[in-house]
Residue frames relative to the residue before (quaternion, step in Angstrom):
aa qw qx qy qz dx dy dz
M 1.0000 0.0000 0.0000 0.0000 0.00 0.00 0.00
N 0.3457 -0.7609 0.5114 0.2002 3.56 -0.79 1.06
R 0.7115 -0.4927 0.3047 0.3977 3.49 -1.33 0.33
E 0.6038 0.5514 -0.3528 0.4549 3.62 1.02 -0.68
R 0.6627 0.4736 -0.3110 0.4897 3.61 0.89 -0.88
I 0.6301 0.5221 -0.3435 0.4609 3.69 0.93 -0.70
I 0.6392 0.5000 -0.3253 0.4853 3.63 0.97 -0.74
E 0.6743 0.5021 -0.3040 0.4481 3.59 0.81 -0.99
T 0.6820 0.4951 -0.2863 0.4558 3.52 0.92 -0.98
T 0.6389 0.5509 -0.2883 0.4531 3.58 1.05 -0.88
K 0.6740 0.4688 -0.3197 0.4730 3.55 0.84 -0.93
E 0.6212 0.5684 -0.3476 0.4125 3.56 0.96 -0.85
F 0.7616 0.3898 -0.2272 0.4652 3.62 0.61 -1.17
L 0.6841 0.4963 -0.3073 0.4373 3.61 0.91 -0.72
S 0.6111 0.5105 -0.3688 0.4795 3.59 1.07 -0.52
T 0.6678 0.4860 -0.3025 0.4757 3.58 0.97 -0.72
E 0.7047 0.4886 -0.2671 0.4397 3.56 0.75 -1.11
F 0.8180 0.2439 -0.1233 0.5062 3.59 0.85 -0.95
E 0.4129 -0.7778 0.3954 0.2612 3.53 1.39 0.41
V 0.4047 0.6547 -0.5108 0.3830 3.57 0.82 1.21
D 0.5745 -0.5700 0.4785 0.3406 3.48 -1.36 0.49
K 0.5103 -0.6653 0.4448 0.3148 3.61 -0.80 0.92
D 0.6184 0.5866 -0.3455 0.3925 3.59 1.08 -0.70
I 0.6695 0.4690 -0.3387 0.4659 3.69 1.05 -0.46
I 0.5947 0.5125 -0.4001 0.4729 3.61 1.16 -0.05
T 0.1325 0.7577 -0.6129 0.1810 3.52 -0.26 1.39
N 0.7177 -0.5005 0.2784 0.3961 3.49 -1.34 0.61
E 0.7718 0.3764 -0.1935 0.4745 3.55 0.94 -0.78
S 0.4323 0.6830 -0.4724 0.3514 3.60 1.27 0.05
P 0.4429 -0.6672 0.5142 0.3072 3.62 -1.05 0.56
L 0.5169 -0.7014 0.4118 0.2669 3.48 -0.78 1.14
K 0.7031 0.4666 -0.2791 0.4583 3.60 0.79 -1.00
E 0.7121 0.4166 -0.2945 0.4823 3.59 0.71 -0.78
T 0.6281 0.5528 -0.3662 0.4072 3.66 0.85 -0.68
L 0.7573 0.3701 -0.1602 0.5136 3.42 0.98 -1.04
N 0.3272 -0.7601 0.4843 0.2838 3.63 1.36 -0.15
L 0.1829 0.8323 -0.4932 0.1748 3.56 0.89 0.98
D 0.1026 -0.7254 0.6719 0.1090 3.52 -1.13 0.83
S 0.7715 -0.3814 0.2214 0.4585 3.64 -1.18 -0.05
L 0.6776 0.4945 -0.2864 0.4629 3.45 1.08 -0.79
D 0.6055 0.5570 -0.3316 0.4617 3.55 1.21 -0.59
Y 0.5729 0.5717 -0.3741 0.4528 3.61 1.16 -0.54
V 0.6005 0.5478 -0.3535 0.4630 3.61 1.05 -0.70
D 0.6506 0.5216 -0.2715 0.4806 3.55 0.93 -1.00
L 0.6432 0.5171 -0.3186 0.4662 3.57 0.99 -0.93
V 0.6550 0.4992 -0.3223 0.4668 3.60 0.76 -0.91
V 0.6791 0.4910 -0.3221 0.4404 3.64 0.78 -0.84
V 0.6814 0.4665 -0.3074 0.4727 3.60 0.92 -0.86
I 0.6272 0.5213 -0.3556 0.4566 3.64 0.99 -0.64
E 0.6577 0.5108 -0.3017 0.4641 3.56 0.95 -0.97
E 0.6558 0.4964 -0.3163 0.4727 3.67 0.98 -0.78
N 0.7415 0.4487 -0.2413 0.4366 3.57 0.86 -0.88
F 0.7921 0.3046 -0.1529 0.5065 3.58 1.11 -0.67
G 0.4168 -0.7352 0.4552 0.2801 3.53 1.24 -0.21
I 0.5350 0.6068 -0.3882 0.4415 3.58 1.25 0.56
V 0.3877 -0.7024 0.5523 0.2262 3.51 -1.34 0.45
L 0.0640 -0.8092 0.5837 0.0207 3.63 -0.73 0.99
T 0.1720 -0.7457 0.6293 0.1353 3.54 -1.30 0.39
G 0.6841 -0.4659 0.3655 0.4258 3.58 -1.18 0.09
E 0.6027 0.5848 -0.3152 0.4421 3.46 1.15 -0.75
D 0.5865 0.5914 -0.3431 0.4342 3.58 1.19 -0.76
F 0.7290 0.4404 -0.2528 0.4590 3.62 1.00 -0.77
K 0.3473 0.7847 -0.4646 0.2188 3.62 1.26 -0.04
N 0.8020 0.2684 -0.1006 0.5241 3.49 0.95 -1.00
V 0.5175 0.6271 -0.4272 0.3955 3.60 1.21 0.36
I 0.0335 -0.7853 0.6169 -0.0391 3.49 -0.48 1.34
T 0.8195 0.2228 -0.0873 0.5207 3.60 0.71 -1.05
F 0.6375 -0.4960 0.3752 0.4547 3.57 -1.15 0.13
N 0.5795 0.5629 -0.3908 0.4411 3.59 1.07 -0.61
D 0.6329 0.5273 -0.3283 0.4622 3.64 0.98 -0.81
F 0.6454 0.5398 -0.2853 0.4590 3.47 1.10 -0.86
Y 0.6683 0.4877 -0.3002 0.4749 3.58 0.96 -0.84
D 0.5986 0.5387 -0.3531 0.4763 3.57 1.15 -0.63
L 0.6453 0.5231 -0.3261 0.4511 3.59 0.99 -0.81
V 0.6757 0.4942 -0.3054 0.4538 3.58 0.90 -0.91
E 0.6189 0.5589 -0.3217 0.4485 3.51 1.06 -0.84
K 0.6888 0.4793 -0.2680 0.4733 3.53 0.92 -1.03
K 0.6365 0.5057 -0.3209 0.4860 3.66 1.01 -0.73
L 0.6797 0.4844 -0.3060 0.4580 3.62 0.89 -0.79
A 0.6234 0.5297 -0.3227 0.4760 3.63 1.17 -0.53
V 0.7095 0.4208 -0.2704 0.4964 3.62 1.09 -0.54
P 0.4436 -0.6912 0.4774 0.3123 3.64 -0.67 0.94
Q 0.3514 -0.7434 0.5419 0.1737 3.51 -0.96 1.06
S 0.2765 -0.7621 0.5572 0.1795 3.59 -0.99 0.80
């Protein structure tokens, strides 16, 4: 899956799941503030990401994720590594 498809897919499911306008999800937007995430929302976020991309994420994976661009980098990296 290429980056463009990752971005399109992400905007689609995040706008639905977190009830935000797709237009506010930009590469440099802060993930936490844009989606108004609290600690429980991160659990929902991980579940929806795993369901949509078939990857496994941990809390540690989000340690350096500030912007959506960081998030897209994480998904690209995880998709490139074979999942067990």
